[in-house]
N, C-alpha and C positions, 0 to 999 in steps of 0.2 A: 632480504636479497643474500644468496649465497657469496662467498668470496671466489675469486677467479681459479684457484685451485680445485675447489668442490664442484664448481660446475665444469670443468674440464675433466675430471675424473667421473662425473655423473652421465655425461653425454658422449665423450671420447669421439669427437668428430673424425670422420674417416672416407677418404675418396674410395668408391666403392668400383666405380665403373665409368667409362668414357664412351659416348656415342657419336660417332661422327657424322655430321650431315654433308650433304653435297652443296648447299648455299648456305649464307648467313642469315641468322634470325636475330631480330632483336626483341622480341617478346616471348614470355614464356609463363604459363599457368597450368596448374593441375585442376581437374574439374572438382566441385564440392564431394563429390562420391569417392574420389582417388583413384577411378579406374581409368582415366584418361589424362594425357597430358598434351596440351596444344601449343606449338610454337607459331609466332608470327614472322614470315619470311620477307626478306628483301626482294625476293622473285615474285611477291603478290601472292603467295600461297599461305594457308593455315595447314601447317602439319599437325597430324594427329597420330598419338601413340598409344597403344596398350599399355598402360602403367600398372598392370597388375604385379608385373615383377621388374626387375631391374633390364631385362632385355630390351624394354622399350620398341615391340615389334610395330613397325609402320602400318597406320591404316590409311585408305584413300585420302589424298588432301582435299582441303576445300579451296576451289579456285574461283575467280571471279573479280578479285581486287586488281587496281590497276598499279598502284605504286607499293611502296614498302607497308608491310603491316606493322603499324608502330604500336598498337596496344589491344590487349585482349582483356575480357572479363566474363566469368561465367556468373550466370544467374544462379540463386539461391533455389531456384525451382527444380533443379537439377537436369533440366532439358534444355536450355538455350546458351548459345556462347555468342557474345557481341565481339566485332572485331570492327577496327578502322585503320584507314592508311593515308599516305601521303598526297593521295589525289582527293581528298574530302569524301569517302565513302564511308558510310556506315553500313555494316551488315550484321544480321542475327541469324544464326544458324540453329537447326536441332542436331546437334553435335554427334549424338550417339547413332544417328542412322547411317547404315553401311555407305550409301550413297548420297550423302546430306546435300541439301538444296537451301538456298537462304529462305528464312520465312518471310522476311521482308529487307528491302534494300533502299538506303537513300544515295543518290548518287551526287547529291550537291548538299552533304549535311554542313560543309564548311567549304569557303573558298580557298581549296588548297589543303595544305599539311595539317592533319588532326595530329595533335600529339598527346592528348590526354583523353581517359575515358573511365567513368565511374558509374556504380549502380546503385541507386538509393536503397537504404537499409529495408524499405516496404516492398523492394522489387517493382514498384510501379514506373519509375522513371529511369532514364539513361542520361548521363550529362556528358557532353563532349566539348573539347577546347581546341584551340590551335592557333596558327600562324596569323588569321584573319582577325585577331583580337577580340573575338567573340567567345562566350560560353552559350551553349543551348542545351536545353532539355525537352527529351522526347519522351513519347509513350514507350514503354517497353512492349506494349502488347501489339501496336501497329505502327510504331514511327512518326505519329503526329507531333507537331512540334506544340511543347507546353510553354516554353518561355525561353526569351533570348535575352542575354546579360552583356552588356558593353564593358569588355574587361580593360579596353584602354591600352593593351600591352600584349605582345606575344605570350601566351600563356602555355607553361608545359605540363602541368599536372593539376589534378583535382582528387579531392577525397570528401566522402560524406562522413559526417559525426553519426554517431548511433541514434541523435535524436532528428536526425534529417538534415541538418544545416549543412551548407555546402561550402567548401573552402577550396581557393585556387592559389598556385604558385606562379609567378611570372618571371620573365627575363630579367627585370629589375630588382630582383629579391623581395618582393613584397608579395604576403601572402593577405589574401583577402577573405573574409567571411561574409557570405551573400545572405539576404532576405530575398530569396528565389522568387516569392509570390509578389514582392514590390519592385523587384527589379533592380535593388540597391544594395550598396557595400554596408554593412553592419560596423565592421571595424578592421584594421589592419593590423598583422603581426610583421616586425621588422627583421628580415632576413637579408639587408641590404649588403651585408658583407661576402653574400654569394655573387654580386655584380661588379663589373669592372667595366670602364669605357677604357680602350686602348688602341691607338692607331687607327683611329676613325672605325673602331668594331666594339660593338656591344658583346661583352664575354660574360659567361656563365649562367646565373639565373636558378630558381628552385627547381630541381629535376624530379624530386618525388616527395609525396606527401602521404603521411598515414596516421590513424589514431590508435592509440592503445586500446585494450579490450573494454577499459572502465569509461572511456571516452574522457579522461580528465587531462590526457595529455596529447599534443598534436607534435609529431615528428616531421621534421624538414630535412632533406638530404642535398647537399649541391657541392660545391666547391669555393674556396678563396682563391679566386683567380688571380693568377700573376702576369699574365700577358695575352695579348691576342694571337690568333692564326696557329698555335701550336700546341692547343690543349694543355696549357700549363697551369697548374693550381694544385693546392693541397685540398684533400677531401674534409668535408665539415657536415656535422650534424648539429641540428638543434632540437632541444625537447622542449616545448612550451608549455606552460599552465594553461588550460584552456578557459578557466575563469579569469584569471587576471591577465593574460596574455603575454606574461614575462618569460625569460628564458629561465628553466630550471637547471639545464645541464647543457654544455657543450662540448662535442667531440671534434678537434682537430687533429688530424693524424697524417701520417706518411709524408712524402718529398713533393716536391712541385710536379714531377713526372706522374704522379700518380693520378690525377686529375679529379673526376667527379664522382660521387655516389649516385649512381642509375636507380637503384631498387633497395627497399629496406622493408623488413615485416617483424613482426612482434613474435616472440616464441612463448609457448603457453606458460613457461617458467618465468616471465617476465624481461628477458633480456633481448637484445634486437640483433638482427641478421641484416648485412647489408653486403652489397658488392659494387666494385669500383671499375672504372676504366679511366686510362690517361694516355700517356704515349704509348705508341706500338710495342706490344709485349707487356704494358704494365697493367694488370689486374690483383684484385684482391677480394676475399670472403674475409668478414670479421665478425665477431661476435662480441657485443657490449652490453654491459649493464650499466645505466645510468646510475651516477654515484662512485664510479671508477674513474680513475685517471686515464687509462689506456684500455683498450680492448683486450679481452681475455684470451681471445684466440684470432689467430691472422694466419690464413693460407695466402700463399704467393706462388703458387704452382699452376696457375690459371691465367692467360693471357686477354685483356681486355672484356670484362665481364659487364654484361649490359642487362641480364635480367636473374632475378632469384625467384624460385617457386617453392614455397614449402609444401610438403604434402599433408593433408589432413590429419595423418596419423601422428603427425608431430616428430616421427622418427627419421625422416628422408627429407632431402632437399634436392632440387635440380637446378643448375645455372647454364643460362647460356653464354658461351664465352667466343674466343675467336680463336682461329688456328695460330700456332706458334710461327713467327718467321713473317707475319702479316706487315703490310707496308704500304701507306699510300702513295708514294712515288716510287719511279725507277724500279718497276717491275721489269725482270728479266723475261727473255723468252725460254720457255721450258724446251725439251728434247722434241716435242711436238711442233714447235713453233707456234706455241700459244702463250697468251699471258694469263696466267692461273687467277682466279678470284680468289678472295677469301671464303671462308667456310665457318660453321658453327660447330664445336664440339659441344655436347650436351655432357656435363660432368654430374654424376649422381653422387651424393654424399650421405652417409649413414649417420644419424644421431641418437642410434638406439642406447637408452640410458645403461650404464655399466653396473 
């Protein structure tokens, strides 16, 4: 792996454009072909954009979700987009159609909030998890249920290993590998530093999981929580050896106001890209190479970043952040006697090699 200076010189990350939306988005993904960008909204819509250029021309949104659209996943067939929400809905769309309608819908995939979504490497199954403490696997073709796993905890995220193994990350900082066919846990990875019980509150949890391209490393993102109620904690990432289950590398960075790692992805050059969200106004984009003590690139000019979408060409990134001046309490009336809500700026970054 190259050193920090060489990586920075090679990729020269640069914010190229910001597109302000009218509502807040919590999830963001590029299609496999790179021609579309999808964003999951707090207004129950999936926004679509023509991603052929940085103009991000809006396309008709996908409507029908009841609550916040919490996760998105594009299928490898280049035709289908899966989406889930806080009402327990799972939908699949033929996303490139001008007036796309759901190919199929499950109105009660879970009893309430669905937090995580992942598609199996062979494309045959889609896995979901949520606050009902269950993980379910569905046929990607017709939505029929293939398996149900009793997770026993509020489960935040899922990921498939390249060999088809499923892992889940939960509120208490436990990562479980599943034998889905048998419905049993094979083993556990310890990320309990990402959990805290404070003032009768369960705080933290494993917020995101991903495998490297070789399948030899499992990466988990979250926080070292300091207290409950105020999103206080320092961002934390673990790199686990997949075979032994031991931690190869740990990155704890930032201050208590920086909060959680919400999304992370591996770059083709082997380093990892992640975004964080903490106290209002606190958001970071960071690039880190395991083995280095600190990230070799950190951007602090975006507020409360919740999703990171690398473009398939490897030269671009899109980040779903939050407007500046956002606040959960004490909103003042504007000149029109309204309480303005938060909205999402989508920040576009160039990573074109220098």
